[in-house]
C-alpha positions as CSV (number, residue, x, y, z in Angstrom):
1,X,0.0,-0.1,0.0
2,X,1.2,3.4,-1.0
3,X,0.3,6.2,1.4
4,X,0.0,10.0,-0.1
5,X,-1.8,13.0,1.5
6,X,-4.3,15.5,-0.3
7,X,-3.4,17.9,2.7
8,X,0.2,19.3,2.5
9,X,0.1,20.4,6.1
10,X,0.0,16.9,7.3
11,X,3.3,15.5,8.5
12,X,2.6,11.7,8.3
13,X,0.5,10.1,5.5
14,X,0.1,6.7,7.6
15,X,-3.5,5.7,8.5
16,X,-3.5,6.5,12.2
17,X,-6.8,5.0,12.6
18,X,-6.6,2.0,10.6
19,X,-9.5,2.1,8.7
20,X,-8.1,2.6,5.2
21,X,-5.4,-0.1,6.1
22,X,-8.5,-2.3,6.9
23,X,-10.3,-1.6,3.6
24,X,-6.7,-2.0,1.7
25,X,-6.6,-5.1,3.4
26,X,-10.0,-6.5,2.3
27,X,-9.3,-5.5,-1.2
28,X,-5.9,-6.7,-1.8
29,X,-5.5,-9.2,1.2
30,X,-2.2,-9.2,3.5
31,X,1.4,-9.7,2.6
32,X,4.6,-8.8,3.9
33,X,8.3,-8.8,2.8
34,X,8.8,-12.5,4.3
35,X,5.6,-13.6,2.8
36,X,4.9,-11.9,-0.7
37,X,2.0,-13.9,-1.7
38,X,0.1,-13.2,1.6
39,X,-1.4,-14.9,4.4
40,X,-5.0,-13.7,3.5
41,X,-6.0,-13.1,-0.2
42,X,-8.2,-10.3,-1.0
43,X,-11.0,-9.9,-3.6
44,X,-8.4,-8.1,-5.7
45,X,-5.1,-9.7,-4.8
46,X,-3.0,-8.2,-7.6
47,X,-4.5,-4.9,-7.0
48,X,-2.2,-1.8,-6.1
49,X,-3.5,0.3,-3.4
50,X,-2.9,4.1,-3.1
51,X,-4.4,5.4,0.1
52,X,-5.0,9.3,-0.3
53,X,-5.2,10.8,3.4
54,X,-7.7,13.5,4.2
55,X,-8.0,13.5,7.5
56,X,-6.1,15.1,10.3
57,X,-4.2,13.3,13.3
58,X,-7.6,13.4,15.4
59,X,-9.6,11.8,12.2
60,X,-11.2,15.1,11.1
61,X,-11.9,16.3,7.9
62,X,-14.1,18.8,6.1
63,X,-16.1,18.6,2.8
64,X,-13.2,20.8,1.3
65,X,-10.7,18.2,2.6
66,X,-13.0,15.5,0.8
67,X,-12.9,17.5,-2.5
68,X,-9.2,18.0,-2.2
69,X,-8.7,14.3,-2.0
70,X,-11.0,13.7,-5.2
71,X,-9.1,16.4,-7.0
72,X,-5.7,14.6,-6.1
73,X,-7.1,11.4,-7.3
74,X,-8.5,13.2,-10.6
75,X,-5.2,14.7,-11.3
76,X,-3.3,11.8,-10.6
77,X,-5.3,9.1,-12.0
78,X,-2.9,8.5,-15.2
79,X,0.3,8.7,-12.9
80,X,-1.0,5.7,-10.9
81,X,-3.2,4.3,-13.2
82,X,-6.1,4.7,-10.9
83,X,-9.2,2.8,-11.9
84,X,-11.3,2.3,-9.1
85,X,-12.3,4.5,-5.9
86,X,-13.7,3.9,-2.7
87,X,-14.6,6.4,-0.4
88,X,-14.8,5.5,3.3
89,X,-16.3,8.4,5.0
90,X,-18.8,9.3,7.8
91,X,-20.5,12.5,8.8
92,X,-22.2,14.0,11.6
93,X,-24.8,15.8,9.5
94,X,-27.2,13.9,7.7
């Protein structure tokens, strides 16, 4: 899994809450350097995952942050060969 941030002010691009990692694992499965085939096979085991972080270290993001993430994906879809997009977000506003 490759991590990028749509928000330049964020110092880390890792998934601090684990949700993106969980979704990526469901999609591609789990593997490591010592077991590249993976212990668990995902629904698309050959997929390359690009996780675009939009939330801050407390897990907060605005609608504008979401739009910045979508713009990042659109701007970089050819460079990363992005063909599928999953949005895992929630809102306190209906």
